[in-house]
N, C-alpha and C positions, 0 to 999 in steps of 0.2 A: 774772838777765837776763830780759827780757821776750821771750816767744815770738810777739808780735804781728807780723803782716805788714802793711805799709802797701800799700793798694791804690789803684787809680785813683779809686775812690769816696772814699777818705780824702783824697787830694790835692784832689779837687774840693771836698770839704767845707771843707778848709783855705783854698782860694782864696775860696770863698763867705763864710767867716767873716772873712777878712782884708780883702777888698776890697769886700764888701757887694754884689757882683753877684748876679744871679739864679743859681739852681742850674744852669739850662740854659747860661747864659753861662760859668759857672765850668767846667762839664764840657767845653764847646767849647774853652776856653783850654787845659785839660789835654790834651785830645785833640790839639789843634794842635801843642803842644810835643812830645808823644810822636811824632806823625807826622813832624815835622821832624827829630827825632833819628834815627828809623828811615830816612828817605829819605837823609839824609846818610851814614849808615853803609852803606846799600845801594850808594851811589855810590863807596864806598871812602874817604870823607872821615873825618877824625878830628874828634870832637866834644869840645871842651874847655869845661867849665863852671867858671868861675873860683871858687876856694875850695871846690870840690866834687870834681872829678876829670876824667879823660879817658877817653872811650870810643874804642877803635880796632879796626880789623879786621886780622887776621893770616891769611895763607894757610898752610895746613898741606899738606904734600906727601903723596902716597900712601905708605903703609907697610904692612908685613905685620903682622897681628895674629893672635891665637890664640883659637879658640873654647874657653872654659874648660871646657865640658862634654865636648867630644869631643877636644880637643887639636889639632884640625885647623887648619892655617894658612889664614887668609882675608885677602884684600886689604882695606884700609881706604881708601876713596876720598878723593881730595883734597877739601878743603873750606875754607871761610872761617869763622873763629871770631871772636867779639867778646871783647875783653879790656877790663877796667876798671882804671885805676890811680887810687887815691884821692890827692887833693892833700895836701900837708903840713898845710894848714890843717884839713882834715877829720880827718886822722890825729891831730893835736894835740888837737882838740876831743874826739874819741872817747876818747883816752887820759886827758885831763883829767877827763872825766866818770867814767871807770873809777876813777881815783885818788880822786876825791871820794866815789864810792860805796863803795869799799873802806875809806876813812877812817870813814865813817858806820857801817859794819858793825862795824869794830873797836872803836868807841866804845860800841856797844850791849852 
């Protein structure tokens, strides 16, 4: 497995290579997409990207936690968390690639 992390710069470069726009325009497109996703999530909306997955917000209630160092109980404040659920298309694609990769390694 590759340990590479895809960054905004990588996405910008991919848009640049695919669409032939300038790097500045490509960066602007990537930034606008990320901003739109963030704004929607901040408003409590669900973001569904077809064939990729769904980002949603969940509210977590206040609960009691424990400081592992001292054993003291401390309250954990209520908060909103983002969850991502991959689409079946994405899951199938990942598992297909894993199966192909395993078959190649077994043949070697």
